[in-house]
Structure formats: C-alpha cells, structure tokens
N, C-alpha and C positions, 0 to 999 in steps of 0.2 A: 270775491268777498267770502270770508269764512263765516258760516252760520253757526250759531249755538246749537248744541244737540237738543233733540226734543226732551221735554220734561221727563218722560218715562225712562230715558237713558240716564238722566241724572239720578233718578230714584234707584235704578239698578246698581249704579256705581256706589251709592251710599249703602245699599244692602250688602254688596260684596265686601265693602270696607268693614262693615260690622261683623260679617262672618269671619273674615281673616283676622280681625282684631281679637275675636273670641278664641280662635285657634292659637294665635300667638300668646295670648294670656295663659292659655292652658299649657302650652309648651314651657312657658316660664315657671309653671308650678310643678312640672314633672320632677320625679326623683331621678336625676340623671345618673347618679351612682348605681341605682338599680338597673337602669338601662345599660350601663357599661358592663355590669356583672353579667347580664343576659348575653351581651355580645361576646364576652369572654367564654361563656358556656358553649355557645355555638362554635367558637374558635377551637376550644379544647376538644370537643367532640370530633370536629373535622380533622384536626391534626392527629388524633388517635385512631382515625379510620372508622369511627362510628357513623351511624346514620342519623340524620336529622329528619324527624317526622312531624309534619304540620297538619293541623285540622281546624275546622270551624264550619259554621253554618252561614248561608246567605252571603252577604258581603264579606264576612270573615272567611268563608270558604274560598272566595276569589283572592283574598289577601294571602291565604295559605298557599294557593297555587302560584301566586306572583313571587312569594319568597323562594320557592323551589326553582322556579324558572330562572331567577336572577342568580341564585347561589350555585346551582348545578352548572349552568352555562358560564356565567361571567367569572366566578371565583376560580373554577377549573381552568378556564382559558387563560386568565391573567396570571395564575401562579404555577400552572403545570401540575398541580396536585389535585386529583379528582375530588370533587365534593359529592358525597353520597347523601341524597335526600329524596324524600317522596312526600306528597300530600295525600292524605286519606280522602280528600274530596275529589280526587282526579278520576276515579273509575266509576262511571255512572252505573255500569252493570252490577258491580259489587254493592254499591250504595243501595240501589233499588232492590237487589236480591235480599240483603240483610234486613232492610226496612219491611219488605213484604213477608219474608219467611220467619223473622224473629220479631223485631220491633225497630222503630226509628231510633229509639234510645240506645240501641246496640250497634249502630252502623260503624262507629269508630272503634270501639272496644273489640268488636268481632274481628276487624282487620288486624288489630294489634296482636291478637292471639296467634296469628300466622307470621307476623313480621318482626315483632319486637325482640331485641336482645338487650342485656344489661348495659352494653356499651352505647346504646342509642339515647338520643335526646328527643323528647316529645314537646312540641310547642303548640299549646292549645289557645285558640283565640275565641273570645266571647265578649261582646260588648257589655252585656248584662252580668256576665259571670255565672249565669244560672242555667245554661243550656244542659239538659240532662245527658245528652249523648257526649258532650264535651267532658262533663264531670266524670262519667263512667270510664271514659278513656284515660283520664288523668289518674283516677283511682287504680285502674289496672296497671298503668305504667309504674306508679309508685310501689304497688305491691309486688312488682316483678323486677325491681332493682334498677330501673331506668331513671334518668333525671328528667324533671319536668319544669317547664316554664309556662306560666299563665299570663296572657295578655288580656286585660279586662278594662272596663270603664265603670261608670256609675259608682256604686259603693263597692264594687269588686265581686259581690255575690259569693257563692260557694267556691268558685274557682280561686278567689283570692285567699281562701282559707286552706285549700288542699294542695295547690301547686307548691312545689319546693322553692321556686323563685317566682316573683311576681313583677310584671311591668304594668302598673296601674295608671290609667288616665283619669284624674280626679275631676270628672265633670259628668253631669246628667244629660248627655247629648250623644246620641249614637253616631252621628256623622263626624263630630269632632274626634270621638274615640276611635272610629275606624280610620280616620285620616292619620292619626298618630301611630296606630298599629301598622298601617301600611308603610309609613316612613321608617319604622324599625327595620324592615327588610332592606331598604336602601342603606341604612346606617351599617348594618352587618356587612353588606357587600363591600362598601367603601372601606370600612375599617380593616377587613381581612385582606383585601387587595392591596391597600396602601401599606399595611404592615409587611406583607410579603415582598413589596417593592422597596422597603426601607424608608418609607415616607411616614411622617407623623400625622 
C-alpha cells in the first residue's frame, strides 16, 4: 500500500514551488538582449586573446570562481582555443594581504593594478550593486581602457551606473539574483562552445 507523504513534506513541496515560480517570473522579466550583449563581449575578448577577469564577494565570489572554472576548462577543451581567465577571488593570500595592509575596499583594484591590460574584460558581480571593493575595481578598469560588465540585482546600485554594460536582475531578493548571475556563466559556456561547433 502506498502511503501519502507526511504533511511537512507537502509543505516543503509547496515552498519549493513558490521559490521556483519566483525564479521563473524573474527570468521572464530579464532584459535578454542585455544578456546576449554580455555573452558577445566575453566571446569577443576570448577570440581576441584578451583575458576575462571576474570578481565578487561572498556568494558572488564563488560565482566568479565558477565562471572561470567552466570557461577556462570547458571552452578551451571543446574548441581547442585557450580561454584566458582569472578570478580575483581565488588567491586567499593576496586577498588577506591587501585587506590587512591597505583595506578591504582595495582587494580587487589592487590586483588589477598588476594584471589588467586594455584588451581585458572585467566582470564584476554584486547582488546589491554597492560593494565598495567591486565599485573601485570597475572604476579602475574603466579608467585604464578595459571593458566592464556589471552583474547586479535589487535596484542595481552604483554598479549599474558605472559598469559599461549591465546585466541587471530586477528583484529585491539576493538568492534569486545570485541564481541568475550563476546561470550567466553556463549561458556563456554553452553559447561559445555551440557556436564553435556550428550549432545554434
């Protein structure tokens, strides 16, 4: 005999449905043209031999690492063309040294002073759009001739105003914003790999 699941299981299913419904509704409200432009900016940088540099704090730091993991490995292996990329969240020694010796606000901009060239693309991720260390990094990149993309949520914050191109998730919800920022990485990977293989 098949028994009905306990009441608490039903409640969890309803909660998960509500969450994913909110995620889907937010995806439907996205500016997909802006998303496509951002994908093309990554593609152009890659094909030109430039470096894609990602950064963010907290969950966004992990997203920036995941981008580079997928793009450097999967795009390079699938296409035979090396993908040059790095995340400024990856070196704990550098992060803590700059935070301790200068300030936490400078942990990303300080790294860019040693790495950045005008052929590079900086992708800055901030759910609120107001993380000071993210803002300073984007300002530095803008001032030194590199292209910048800002991935943000909520009202976009200062990042929405200063990034050269913006992928904005229009919702006041950090988790939904981070979900969609994360999926941008998979979108880039699949688009570049599929184009290289002649698929639509």
